[in-house]
All heavy atoms as a GROMACS GRO file, in nm:
protein
  594
    1MET      N    1  10.253  10.765   7.519
    1MET     CA    2  10.332  10.814   7.643
    1MET      C    3  10.475  10.749   7.637
    1MET      O    4  10.474  10.618   7.607
    1MET     CB    5  10.254  10.789   7.774
    1MET     CG    6  10.307  10.859   7.881
    1MET     SD    7  10.209  10.833   8.031
    1MET     CE    8  10.116  10.983   8.021
    2ILE      N    9  10.574  10.820   7.647
    2ILE     CA   10  10.714  10.767   7.646
    2ILE      C   11  10.767  10.749   7.784
    2ILE      O   12  10.766  10.833   7.863
    2ILE     CB   13  10.791  10.857   7.563
    2ILE    CG1   14  10.752  10.861   7.413
    2ILE    CG2   15  10.947  10.809   7.570
    2ILE    CD1   16  10.836  10.963   7.348
    3HIS      N   17  10.810  10.629   7.804
    3HIS     CA   18  10.874  10.596   7.940
    3HIS      C   19  11.024  10.544   7.922
    3HIS      O   20  11.063  10.495   7.804
    3HIS     CB   21  10.799  10.482   7.999
    3HIS     CG   22  10.656  10.518   8.029
    3HIS    ND1   23  10.627  10.616   8.126
    3HIS    CD2   24  10.539  10.485   7.973
    3HIS    CE1   25  10.490  10.630   8.131
    3HIS    NE2   26  10.441  10.550   8.033
    4THR      N   27  11.096  10.561   8.015
    4THR     CA   28  11.241  10.534   8.003
    4THR      C   29  11.280  10.407   8.069
    4THR      O   30  11.239  10.394   8.189
    4THR     CB   31  11.315  10.656   8.057
    4THR    OG1   32  11.290  10.772   7.985
    4THR    CG2   33  11.478  10.639   8.033
    5ILE      N   34  11.366  10.322   8.024
    5ILE     CA   35  11.427  10.212   8.092
    5ILE      C   36  11.542  10.265   8.185
    5ILE      O   37  11.624  10.321   8.122
    5ILE     CB   38  11.469  10.104   7.993
    5ILE    CG1   39  11.344  10.041   7.920
    5ILE    CG2   40  11.544   9.994   8.077
    5ILE    CD1   41  11.390   9.959   7.809
    6VAL      N   42  11.524  10.244   8.322
    6VAL     CA   43  11.627  10.295   8.407
    6VAL      C   44  11.726  10.191   8.444
    6VAL      O   45  11.834  10.224   8.491
    6VAL     CB   46  11.566  10.363   8.524
    6VAL    CG1   47  11.486  10.490   8.491
    6VAL    CG2   48  11.482  10.272   8.609
    7GLN      N   49  11.688  10.070   8.430
    7GLN     CA   50  11.780   9.953   8.451
    7GLN      C   51  11.747   9.842   8.361
    7GLN      O   52  11.626   9.801   8.348
    7GLN     CB   53  11.776   9.925   8.601
    7GLN     CG   54  11.871   9.809   8.643
    7GLN     CD   55  11.859   9.772   8.778
    7GLN    OE1   56  11.796   9.849   8.868
    7GLN    NE2   57  11.920   9.656   8.823
    8LYS      N   58  11.839   9.770   8.312
    8LYS     CA   59  11.814   9.640   8.234
    8LYS      C   60  11.922   9.536   8.284
    8LYS      O   61  12.035   9.564   8.280
    8LYS     CB   62  11.833   9.658   8.087
    8LYS     CG   63  11.806   9.542   8.007
    8LYS     CD   64  11.809   9.545   7.854
    8LYS     CE   65  11.850   9.680   7.797
    8LYS     NZ   66  11.856   9.677   7.643
    9THR      N   67  11.864   9.423   8.325
    9THR     CA   68  11.951   9.325   8.393
    9THR      C   69  11.919   9.200   8.313
    9THR      O   70  11.812   9.149   8.308
    9THR     CB   71  11.917   9.309   8.533
    9THR    OG1   72  11.935   9.428   8.608
    9THR    CG2   73  12.025   9.198   8.593
   10PRO      N   74  12.030   9.132   8.245
   10PRO     CA   75  12.012   9.002   8.195
   10PRO      C   76  12.000   8.897   8.300
   10PRO      O   77  12.079   8.899   8.399
   10PRO     CB   78  12.137   8.974   8.113
   10PRO     CG   79  12.231   9.084   8.161
   10PRO     CD   80  12.161   9.184   8.226
   11LEU      N   81  11.906   8.813   8.295
   11LEU     CA   82  11.878   8.706   8.392
   11LEU      C   83  11.932   8.578   8.339
   11LEU      O   84  11.979   8.494   8.427
   11LEU     CB   85  11.737   8.688   8.428
   11LEU     CG   86  11.680   8.815   8.492
   11LEU    CD1   87  11.511   8.781   8.502
   11LEU    CD2   88  11.736   8.858   8.611
   12SER      N   89  11.935   8.565   8.217
   12SER     CA   90  11.999   8.448   8.136
   12SER      C   91  12.013   8.500   7.987
   12SER      O   92  12.001   8.621   7.965
   12SER     CB   93  11.906   8.327   8.139
   12SER     OG   94  11.794   8.345   8.061
   13ARG      N   95  12.051   8.400   7.894
   13ARG     CA   96  12.067   8.448   7.769
   13ARG      C   97  11.946   8.505   7.694
   13ARG      O   98  11.946   8.586   7.622
   13ARG     CB   99  12.123   8.332   7.675
   13ARG     CG  100  12.257   8.355   7.618
   13ARG     CD  101  12.302   8.236   7.545
   13ARG     NE  102  12.199   8.186   7.457
   13ARG     CZ  103  12.196   8.061   7.413
   13ARG    NH1  104  12.276   7.964   7.455
   13ARG    NH2  105  12.095   8.013   7.330
   14GLU      N  106  11.831   8.458   7.741
   14GLU     CA  107  11.695   8.475   7.688
   14GLU      C  108  11.604   8.560   7.776
   14GLU      O  109  11.497   8.593   7.728
   14GLU     CB  110  11.634   8.364   7.639
   14GLU     CG  111  11.707   8.275   7.527
   14GLU     CD  112  11.652   8.140   7.507
   14GLU    OE1  113  11.568   8.094   7.578
   14GLU    OE2  114  11.681   8.086   7.396
   15ASN      N  115  11.635   8.577   7.897
   15ASN     CA  116  11.547   8.634   7.993
   15ASN      C  117  11.609   8.769   8.052
   15ASN      O  118  11.733   8.776   8.084
   15ASN     CB  119  11.513   8.547   8.106
   15ASN     CG  120  11.453   8.422   8.055
   15ASN    OD1  121  11.321   8.428   8.013
   15ASN    ND2  122  11.502   8.316   8.060
   16PHE      N  123  11.528   8.866   8.054
   16PHE     CA  124  11.569   9.008   8.097
   16PHE      C  125  11.475   9.048   8.194
   16PHE      O  126  11.350   9.039   8.195
   16PHE     CB  127  11.586   9.102   7.979
   16PHE     CG  128  11.696   9.056   7.892
   16PHE    CD1  129  11.677   8.966   7.794
   16PHE    CD2  130  11.825   9.110   7.896
   16PHE    CE1  131  11.775   8.925   7.698
   16PHE    CE2  132  11.923   9.074   7.811
   16PHE     CZ  133  11.901   8.984   7.721
   17LEU      N  134  11.533   9.146   8.287
   17LEU     CA  135  11.452   9.224   8.385
   17LEU      C  136  11.482   9.374   8.346
   17LEU      O  137  11.597   9.420   8.331
   17LEU     CB  138  11.506   9.195   8.532
   17LEU     CG  139  11.430   9.276   8.631
   17LEU    CD1  140  11.427   9.194   8.765
   17LEU    CD2  141  11.514   9.395   8.667
   18ILE      N  142  11.372   9.441   8.329
   18ILE     CA  143  11.388   9.590   8.305
   18ILE      C  144  11.307   9.673   8.416
   18ILE      O  145  11.199   9.628   8.443
   18ILE     CB  146  11.349   9.628   8.159
   18ILE    CG1  147  11.201   9.594   8.131
   18ILE    CG2  148  11.446   9.580   8.066
   18ILE    CD1  149  11.150   9.635   7.997
   19GLU      N  150  11.366   9.779   8.446
   19GLU     CA  151  11.291   9.868   8.543
   19GLU      C  152  11.263   9.985   8.462
   19GLU      O  153  11.347  10.040   8.395
   19GLU     CB  154  11.370   9.898   8.666
   19GLU     CG  155  11.315   9.985   8.768
   19GLU     CD  156  11.393  10.022   8.885
   19GLU    OE1  157  11.506   9.977   8.885
   19GLU    OE2  158  11.335  10.084   8.985
   20VAL      N  159  11.125  10.027   8.465
   20VAL     CA  160  11.091  10.144   8.368
   20VAL      C  161  11.033  10.263   8.449
   20VAL      O  162  10.943  10.235   8.545
   20VAL     CB  163  10.982  10.090   8.279
   20VAL    CG1  164  10.927  10.199   8.192
   20VAL    CG2  165  11.026   9.972   8.190
   21ALA      N  166  11.078  10.372   8.422
   21ALA     CA  167  11.024  10.500   8.491
   21ALA      C  168  10.894  10.525   8.433
   21ALA      O  169  10.889  10.549   8.318
   21ALA     CB  170  11.112  10.605   8.471
   22ALA      N  171  10.793  10.503   8.507
   22ALA     CA  172  10.643  10.523   8.464
   22ALA      C  173  10.556  10.538   8.588
   22ALA      O  174  10.480  10.474   8.640
   22ALA     CB  175  10.591  10.388   8.407
   23PRO      N  176  10.564  10.677   8.646
   23PRO     CA  177  10.502  10.715   8.763
   23PRO      C  178  10.352  10.701   8.763
   23PRO      O  179  10.296  10.649   8.858
   23PRO     CB  180  10.540  10.860   8.792
   23PRO     CG  181  10.649  10.892   8.692
   23PRO     CD  182  10.656  10.781   8.588
   24HIS      N  183  10.288  10.723   8.646
   24HIS     CA  184  10.143  10.710   8.633
   24HIS      C  185  10.103  10.575   8.642
   24HIS      O  186  10.005  10.526   8.694
   24HIS     CB  187  10.086  10.782   8.509
   24HIS     CG  188  10.107  10.937   8.521
   24HIS    ND1  189  10.053  11.006   8.612
   24HIS    CD2  190  10.192  11.008   8.436
   24HIS    CE1  191  10.094  11.131   8.583
   24HIS    NE2  192  10.169  11.144   8.482
   25VAL      N  193  10.181  10.483   8.586
   25VAL     CA  194  10.157  10.343   8.581
   25VAL      C  195  10.178  10.278   8.729
   25VAL      O  196  10.098  10.205   8.774
   25VAL     CB  197  10.245  10.256   8.477
   25VAL    CG1  198  10.209  10.115   8.486
   25VAL    CG2  199  10.203  10.317   8.340
   26ALA      N  200  10.301  10.317   8.792
   26ALA     CA  201  10.336  10.266   8.923
   26ALA      C  202  10.229  10.303   9.018
   26ALA      O  203  10.203  10.221   9.119
   26ALA     CB  204  10.471  10.331   8.965
   27GLU      N  205  10.162  10.423   9.016
   27GLU     CA  206  10.069  10.453   9.123
   27GLU      C  207   9.933  10.381   9.115
   27GLU      O  208   9.855  10.370   9.193
   27GLU     CB  209  10.035  10.600   9.121
   27GLU     CG  210   9.954  10.657   9.009
   27GLU     CD  211   9.962  10.802   9.015
   27GLU    OE1  212  10.058  10.882   9.066
   27GLU    OE2  213   9.855  10.861   8.962
   28ARG      N  214   9.913  10.311   8.989
   28ARG     CA  215   9.788  10.251   8.963
   28ARG      C  216   9.785  10.102   8.941
   28ARG      O  217   9.679  10.031   8.970
   28ARG     CB  218   9.724  10.296   8.838
   28ARG     CG  219   9.670  10.436   8.838
   28ARG     CD  220   9.612  10.491   8.708
   28ARG     NE  221   9.580  10.628   8.705
   28ARG     CZ  222   9.641  10.742   8.681
   28ARG    NH1  223   9.762  10.725   8.624
   28ARG    NH2  224   9.592  10.859   8.679
   29PHE      N  225   9.906  10.046   8.926
   29PHE     CA  226   9.913   9.902   8.888
   29PHE      C  227   9.970   9.832   9.018
   29PHE      O  228  10.028   9.887   9.103
   29PHE     CB  229  10.004   9.884   8.768
   29PHE     CG  230   9.922   9.901   8.641
   29PHE    CD1  231   9.901  10.023   8.596
   29PHE    CD2  232   9.915   9.784   8.568
   29PHE    CE1  233   9.834  10.028   8.476
   29PHE    CE2  234   9.845   9.797   8.442
   29PHE     CZ  235   9.802   9.932   8.391
   30SER      N  236   9.947   9.701   9.020
   30SER     CA  237   9.999   9.607   9.120
   30SER      C  238  10.058   9.486   9.048
   30SER      O  239  10.030   9.458   8.934
   30SER     CB  240   9.885   9.546   9.195
   30SER     OG  241   9.817   9.658   9.260
   31PRO      N  242  10.171   9.420   9.109
   31PRO     CA  243  10.225   9.303   9.048
   31PRO      C  244  10.115   9.209   8.997
   31PRO      O  245  10.019   9.189   9.073
   31PRO     CB  246  10.309   9.249   9.162
   31PRO     CG  247  10.342   9.372   9.232
   31PRO     CD  248  10.231   9.449   9.240
   32GLY      N  249  10.141   9.149   8.884
   32GLY     CA  250  10.046   9.047   8.820
   32GLY      C  251   9.956   9.111   8.735
   32GLY      O  252   9.899   9.044   8.633
   33GLN      N  253   9.945   9.241   8.722
   33GLN     CA  254   9.864   9.308   8.614
   33GLN      C  255   9.956   9.323   8.492
   33GLN      O  256  10.072   9.308   8.504
   33GLN     CB  257   9.812   9.451   8.664
   33GLN     CG  258   9.703   9.425   8.771
   33GLN     CD  259   9.649   9.577   8.820
   33GLN    OE1  260   9.726   9.657   8.856
   33GLN    NE2  261   9.527   9.588   8.793
   34PHE      N  262   9.893   9.348   8.378
   34PHE     CA  263   9.964   9.362   8.254
   34PHE      C  264   9.974   9.500   8.206
   34PHE      O  265   9.881   9.576   8.215
   34PHE     CB  266   9.892   9.292   8.142
   34PHE     CG  267   9.899   9.131   8.159
   34PHE    CD1  268   9.801   9.073   8.239
   34PHE    CD2  269   9.997   9.061   8.097
   34PHE    CE1  270   9.801   8.926   8.259
   34PHE    CE2  271  10.011   8.930   8.109
   34PHE     CZ  272   9.912   8.855   8.192
   35VAL      N  273  10.085   9.536   8.133
   35VAL     CA  274  10.091   9.657   8.068
   35VAL      C  275  10.117   9.628   7.916
   35VAL      O  276  10.160   9.508   7.890
   35VAL     CB  277  10.212   9.743   8.112
   35VAL    CG1  278  10.179   9.793   8.257
   35VAL    CG2  279  10.338   9.668   8.116
   36ILE      N  280  10.096   9.709   7.825
   36ILE     CA  281  10.111   9.687   7.675
   36ILE      C  282  10.232   9.784   7.646
   36ILE      O  283  10.224   9.905   7.674
   36ILE     CB  284   9.995   9.727   7.603
   36ILE    CG1  285   9.883   9.638   7.642
   36ILE    CG2  286  10.036   9.708   7.441
   36ILE    CD1  287   9.885   9.500   7.605
   37ILE      N  288  10.328   9.717   7.589
   37ILE     CA  289  10.450   9.815   7.552
   37ILE      C  290  10.450   9.812   7.393
   37ILE      O  291  10.412   9.724   7.328
   37ILE     CB  292  10.579   9.749   7.600
   37ILE    CG1  293  10.618   9.629   7.558
   37ILE    CG2  294  10.579   9.750   7.753
   37ILE    CD1  295  10.764   9.598   7.555
   38ARG      N  296  10.512   9.931   7.346
   38ARG     CA  297  10.544   9.940   7.202
   38ARG      C  298  10.675  10.007   7.209
   38ARG      O  299  10.704  10.113   7.275
   38ARG     CB  300  10.448  10.021   7.131
   38ARG     CG  301  10.327   9.937   7.107
   38ARG     CD  302  10.216  10.021   7.017
   38ARG     NE  303  10.253  10.147   6.964
   38ARG     CZ  304  10.181  10.218   6.882
   38ARG    NH1  305  10.061  10.179   6.853
   38ARG    NH2  306  10.217  10.334   6.853
   39LEU      N  307  10.775   9.976   7.108
   39LEU     CA  308  10.899  10.026   7.114
   39LEU      C  309  10.909  10.146   7.038
   39LEU      O  310  10.989  10.228   7.052
   39LEU     CB  311  11.007   9.925   7.062
   39LEU     CG  312  11.023   9.796   7.145
   39LEU    CD1  313  11.124   9.703   7.083
   39LEU    CD2  314  11.042   9.838   7.277
   40HIS      N  315  10.810  10.172   6.949
   40HIS     CA  316  10.804  10.293   6.867
   40HIS      C  317  10.656  10.301   6.807
   40HIS      O  318  10.588  10.214   6.827
   40HIS     CB  319  10.901  10.286   6.733
   40HIS     CG  320  10.910  10.156   6.671
   40HIS    ND1  321  10.821  10.104   6.580
   40HIS    CD2  322  11.007  10.044   6.680
   40HIS    CE1  323  10.855   9.999   6.525
   40HIS    NE2  324  10.962   9.956   6.592
   41ASP      N  325  10.630  10.411   6.738
   41ASP     CA  326  10.493  10.437   6.706
   41ASP      C  327  10.438  10.335   6.609
   41ASP      O  328  10.302  10.312   6.619
   41ASP     CB  329  10.495  10.585   6.614
   41ASP     CG  330  10.505  10.693   6.721
   41ASP    OD1  331  10.483  10.675   6.841
   41ASP    OD2  332  10.535  10.788   6.664
   42HIS      N  333  10.498  10.261   6.520
   42HIS     CA  334  10.448  10.167   6.445
   42HIS      C  335  10.482  10.027   6.488
   42HIS      O  336  10.470   9.933   6.411
   42HIS     CB  337  10.492  10.183   6.306
   42HIS     CG  338  10.457  10.325   6.245
   42HIS    ND1  339  10.324  10.358   6.215
   42HIS    CD2  340  10.528  10.441   6.221
   42HIS    CE1  341  10.314  10.468   6.177
   42HIS    NE2  342  10.430  10.525   6.178
   43GLY      N  343  10.532  10.008   6.620
   43GLY     CA  344  10.587   9.889   6.664
   43GLY      C  345  10.458   9.794   6.708
   43GLY      O  346  10.346   9.834   6.728
   44GLU      N  347  10.495   9.659   6.721
   44GLU     CA  348  10.394   9.565   6.778
   44GLU      C  349  10.368   9.591   6.928
   44GLU      O  350  10.448   9.640   6.990
   44GLU     CB  351  10.472   9.432   6.753
   44GLU     CG  352  10.385   9.315   6.810
   44GLU     CD  353  10.464   9.174   6.806
   44GLU    OE1  354  10.605   9.184   6.803
   44GLU    OE2  355  10.409   9.080   6.795
   45ARG      N  356  10.239   9.565   6.956
   45ARG     CA  357  10.200   9.573   7.090
   45ARG      C  358  10.221   9.444   7.162
   45ARG      O  359  10.170   9.358   7.122
   45ARG     CB  360  10.052   9.614   7.094
   45ARG     CG  361  10.005   9.743   7.034
   45ARG     CD  362   9.865   9.762   7.010
   45ARG     NE  363   9.781   9.730   7.127
   45ARG     CZ  364   9.731   9.796   7.211
   45ARG    NH1  365   9.747   9.922   7.223
   45ARG    NH2  366   9.654   9.745   7.304
   46VAL      N  367  10.296   9.452   7.268
   46VAL     CA  368  10.339   9.335   7.347
   46VAL      C  369  10.290   9.350   7.484
   46VAL      O  370  10.325   9.450   7.566
   46VAL     CB  371  10.495   9.317   7.344
   46VAL    CG1  372  10.541   9.200   7.421
   46VAL    CG2  373  10.543   9.302   7.202
   47PRO      N  374  10.209   9.251   7.543
   47PRO     CA  375  10.164   9.256   7.668
   47PRO      C  376  10.279   9.185   7.769
   47PRO      O  377  10.324   9.083   7.734
   47PRO     CB  378  10.037   9.177   7.676
   47PRO     CG  379  10.056   9.074   7.561
   47PRO     CD  380  10.142   9.142   7.465
   48LEU      N  381  10.308   9.257   7.880
   48LEU     CA  382  10.403   9.210   7.964
   48LEU      C  383  10.336   9.221   8.108
   48LEU      O  384  10.276   9.321   8.151
   48LEU     CB  385  10.542   9.286   7.969
   48LEU     CG  386  10.604   9.266   7.826
   48LEU    CD1  387  10.742   9.350   7.845
   48LEU    CD2  388  10.664   9.132   7.808
   49THR      N  389  10.373   9.121   8.201
   49THR     CA  390  10.320   9.130   8.324
   49THR      C  391  10.403   9.217   8.415
   49THR      O  392  10.539   9.209   8.407
   49THR     CB  393  10.318   8.975   8.397
   49THR    OG1  394  10.251   8.891   8.307
   49THR    CG2  395  10.256   8.976   8.520
   50VAL      N  396  10.347   9.282   8.508
   50VAL     CA  397  10.417   9.374   8.603
   50VAL      C  398  10.462   9.282   8.709
   50VAL      O  399  10.383   9.222   8.788
   50VAL     CB  400  10.322   9.489   8.657
   50VAL    CG1  401  10.405   9.572   8.764
   50VAL    CG2  402  10.288   9.585   8.542
   51ALA      N  403  10.600   9.273   8.719
   51ALA     CA  404  10.666   9.178   8.833
   51ALA      C  405  10.675   9.264   8.958
   51ALA      O  406  10.658   9.192   9.070
   51ALA     CB  407  10.793   9.142   8.784
   52ASP      N  408  10.698   9.388   8.964
   52ASP     CA  409  10.704   9.464   9.080
   52ASP      C  410  10.676   9.610   9.054
   52ASP      O  411  10.677   9.658   8.937
   52ASP     CB  412  10.851   9.461   9.132
   52ASP     CG  413  10.875   9.506   9.284
   52ASP    OD1  414  10.758   9.516   9.344
   52ASP    OD2  415  10.980   9.523   9.324
   53VAL      N  416  10.634   9.685   9.158
   53VAL     CA  417  10.610   9.835   9.144
   53VAL      C  418  10.669   9.906   9.256
   53VAL      O  419  10.668   9.854   9.373
   53VAL     CB  420  10.450   9.852   9.164
   53VAL    CG1  421  10.423   9.996   9.167
   53VAL    CG2  422  10.371   9.782   9.050
   54ASN      N  423  10.733  10.008   9.234
   54ASN     CA  424  10.792  10.085   9.334
   54ASN      C  425  10.731  10.238   9.329
   54ASN      O  426  10.770  10.310   9.234
   54ASN     CB  427  10.941  10.102   9.319
   54ASN     CG  428  11.023  10.185   9.439
   54ASN    OD1  429  10.962  10.279   9.487
   54ASN    ND2  430  11.137  10.132   9.471
   55ARG      N  431  10.627  10.263   9.405
   55ARG     CA  432  10.555  10.372   9.403
   55ARG      C  433  10.643  10.489   9.436
   55ARG      O  434  10.617  10.602   9.380
   55ARG     CB  435  10.423  10.369   9.484
   55ARG     CG  436  10.321  10.278   9.411
   55ARG     CD  437  10.203  10.265   9.488
   55ARG     NE  438  10.094  10.193   9.419
   55ARG     CZ  439  10.088  10.054   9.415
   55ARG    NH1  440  10.182   9.980   9.506
   55ARG    NH2  441  10.008   9.984   9.358
   56LYS      N  442  10.722  10.481   9.536
   56LYS     CA  443  10.817  10.580   9.581
   56LYS      C  444  10.897  10.639   9.475
   56LYS      O  445  10.916  10.741   9.445
   56LYS     CB  446  10.898  10.527   9.689
   56LYS     CG  447  10.976  10.643   9.769
   56LYS     CD  448  11.053  10.587   9.887
   56LYS     CE  449  10.998  10.646  10.010
   56LYS     NZ  450  11.076  10.606  10.131
   57LYS      N  451  10.959  10.540   9.392
   57LYS     CA  452  11.054  10.577   9.281
   57LYS      C  453  10.982  10.605   9.155
   57LYS      O  454  11.027  10.663   9.072
   57LYS     CB  455  11.146  10.467   9.256
   57LYS     CG  456  11.264  10.460   9.354
   57LYS     CD  457  11.347  10.334   9.330
   57LYS     CE  458  11.408  10.314   9.191
   57LYS     NZ  459  11.500  10.189   9.178
   58GLY      N  460  10.849  10.562   9.140
   58GLY     CA  461  10.769  10.579   9.023
   58GLY      C  462  10.818  10.480   8.907
   58GLY      O  463  10.808  10.519   8.809
   59THR      N  464  10.852  10.362   8.961
   59THR     CA  465  10.891  10.268   8.854
   59THR      C  466  10.816  10.134   8.864
   59THR      O  467  10.759  10.102   8.955
   59THR     CB  468  11.046  10.220   8.867
   59THR    OG1  469  11.067  10.173   8.998
   59THR    CG2  470  11.123  10.357   8.856
   60ILE      N  471  10.817  10.057   8.753
   60ILE     CA  472  10.765   9.930   8.740
   60ILE      C  473  10.874   9.836   8.691
   60ILE      O  474  10.956   9.885   8.618
   60ILE     CB  475  10.636   9.924   8.646
   60ILE    CG1  476  10.668   9.949   8.502
   60ILE    CG2  477  10.522   9.995   8.712
   60ILE    CD1  478  10.564   9.933   8.410
   61THR      N  479  10.866   9.714   8.744
   61THR     CA  480  10.967   9.618   8.688
   61THR      C  481  10.889   9.508   8.604
   61THR      O  482  10.793   9.460   8.638
   61THR     CB  483  11.022   9.536   8.810
   61THR    OG1  484  11.094   9.633   8.893
   61THR    CG2  485  11.128   9.438   8.766
   62LEU      N  486  10.959   9.480   8.489
   62LEU     CA  487  10.909   9.382   8.400
   62LEU      C  488  11.004   9.277   8.370
   62LEU      O  489  11.130   9.306   8.359
   62LEU     CB  490  10.862   9.450   8.266
   62LEU     CG  491  10.776   9.567   8.271
   62LEU    CD1  492  10.770   9.654   8.138
   62LEU    CD2  493  10.634   9.540   8.318
   63ILE      N  494  10.967   9.156   8.351
   63ILE     CA  495  11.062   9.048   8.318
   63ILE      C  496  10.999   8.979   8.199
   63ILE      O  497  10.882   8.952   8.185
   63ILE     CB  498  11.061   8.938   8.436
   63ILE    CG1  499  11.122   8.990   8.568
   63ILE    CG2  500  11.152   8.805   8.388
   63ILE    CD1  501  11.122   8.915   8.689
   64PHE      N  502  11.093   8.954   8.095
   64PHE     CA  503  11.037   8.904   7.967
   64PHE      C  504  11.145   8.809   7.924
   64PHE      O  505  11.264   8.813   7.944
   64PHE     CB  506  11.016   9.008   7.873
   64PHE     CG  507  11.140   9.095   7.834
   64PHE    CD1  508  11.213   9.063   7.713
   64PHE    CD2  509  11.182   9.206   7.902
   64PHE    CE1  510  11.313   9.128   7.672
   64PHE    CE2  511  11.290   9.279   7.848
   64PHE     CZ  512  11.362   9.240   7.748
   65GLN      N  513  11.100   8.722   7.823
   65GLN     CA  514  11.177   8.630   7.750
   65GLN      C  515  11.193   8.670   7.610
   65GLN      O  516  11.077   8.704   7.554
   65GLN     CB  517  11.125   8.489   7.767
   65GLN     CG  518  11.211   8.385   7.689
   65GLN     CD  519  11.153   8.239   7.719
   65GLN    OE1  520  11.040   8.230   7.775
   65GLN    NE2  521  11.234   8.142   7.682
   66VAL      N  522  11.300   8.661   7.547
   66VAL     CA  523  11.320   8.696   7.408
   66VAL      C  524  11.261   8.579   7.327
   66VAL      O  525  11.303   8.460   7.326
   66VAL     CB  526  11.462   8.701   7.363
   66VAL    CG1  527  11.482   8.734   7.214
   66VAL    CG2  528  11.524   8.831   7.444
   67VAL      N  529  11.146   8.616   7.254
   67VAL     CA  530  11.068   8.516   7.183
   67VAL      C  531  11.043   8.555   7.026
   67VAL      O  532  10.995   8.479   6.954
   67VAL     CB  533  10.937   8.472   7.239
   67VAL    CG1  534  10.964   8.391   7.359
   67VAL    CG2  535  10.850   8.584   7.270
   68GLY      N  536  11.070   8.684   7.001
   68GLY     CA  537  11.038   8.739   6.876
   68GLY      C  538  11.108   8.860   6.845
   68GLY      O  539  11.202   8.908   6.925
   69LYS      N  540  11.085   8.930   6.731
   69LYS     CA  541  11.142   9.056   6.694
   69LYS      C  542  11.146   9.166   6.796
   69LYS      O  543  11.243   9.223   6.830
   69LYS     CB  544  11.088   9.106   6.576
   69LYS     CG  545  11.157   9.222   6.509
   69LYS     CD  546  11.080   9.281   6.387
   69LYS     CE  547  11.134   9.407   6.349
   69LYS     NZ  548  11.073   9.470   6.235
   70THR      N  549  11.022   9.189   6.850
   70THR     CA  550  11.014   9.307   6.943
   70THR      C  551  11.092   9.270   7.080
   70THR      O  552  11.158   9.366   7.132
   70THR     CB  553  10.862   9.332   6.981
   70THR    OG1  554  10.802   9.364   6.853
   70THR    CG2  555  10.846   9.444   7.069
   71THR      N  556  11.076   9.156   7.133
   71THR     CA  557  11.154   9.133   7.258
   71THR      C  558  11.298   9.128   7.227
   71THR      O  559  11.368   9.155   7.319
   71THR     CB  560  11.099   9.003   7.327
   71THR    OG1  561  11.086   8.897   7.225
   71THR    CG2  562  10.958   9.022   7.377
   72GLU      N  563  11.329   9.082   7.121
   72GLU     CA  564  11.483   9.078   7.073
   72GLU      C  565  11.534   9.227   7.073
   72GLU      O  566  11.642   9.268   7.118
   72GLU     CB  567  11.501   9.016   6.933
   72GLU     CG  568  11.647   9.030   6.882
   72GLU     CD  569  11.739   8.934   6.965
   72GLU    OE1  570  11.696   8.835   7.015
   72GLU    OE2  571  11.844   8.986   6.985
   73GLU      N  572  11.455   9.323   7.016
   73GLU     CA  573  11.500   9.462   7.017
   73GLU      C  574  11.498   9.513   7.155
   73GLU      O  575  11.586   9.592   7.190
   73GLU     CB  576  11.391   9.542   6.932
   73GLU     CG  577  11.404   9.531   6.782
   73GLU     CD  578  11.304   9.605   6.703
   73GLU    OE1  579  11.280   9.726   6.739
   73GLU    OE2  580  11.242   9.550   6.608
   74LEU      N  581  11.401   9.487   7.236
   74LEU     CA  582  11.398   9.528   7.365
   74LEU      C  583  11.513   9.480   7.457
   74LEU      O  584  11.568   9.554   7.540
   74LEU     CB  585  11.262   9.492   7.449
   74LEU     CG  586  11.232   9.530   7.582
   74LEU    CD1  587  11.229   9.684   7.582
   74LEU    CD2  588  11.098   9.478   7.619
   75SER      N  589  11.562   9.359   7.419
   75SER     CA  590  11.674   9.302   7.496
   75SER      C  591  11.805   9.375   7.472
   75SER      O  592  11.891   9.379   7.550
   75SER     CB  593  11.699   9.155   7.469
   75SER     OG  594  11.731   9.135   7.342
   0.00000   0.00000   0.00000
């Protein structure tokens, strides 16, 4: 399933906040649960913690630190 990043905010040089349009995820998940992201079909699977959910907008908020190739690409 493809989801779109609707907002990306740098929190520091290595930490980022992204808001992702994911209505099916937003209706089922709560902060503290994990989602698995992949940037492309053959990409690495990266678990990230859901920091916030906006069911009305159908978005989830993820905060991550750049620690490798995939999170570098995501930043």
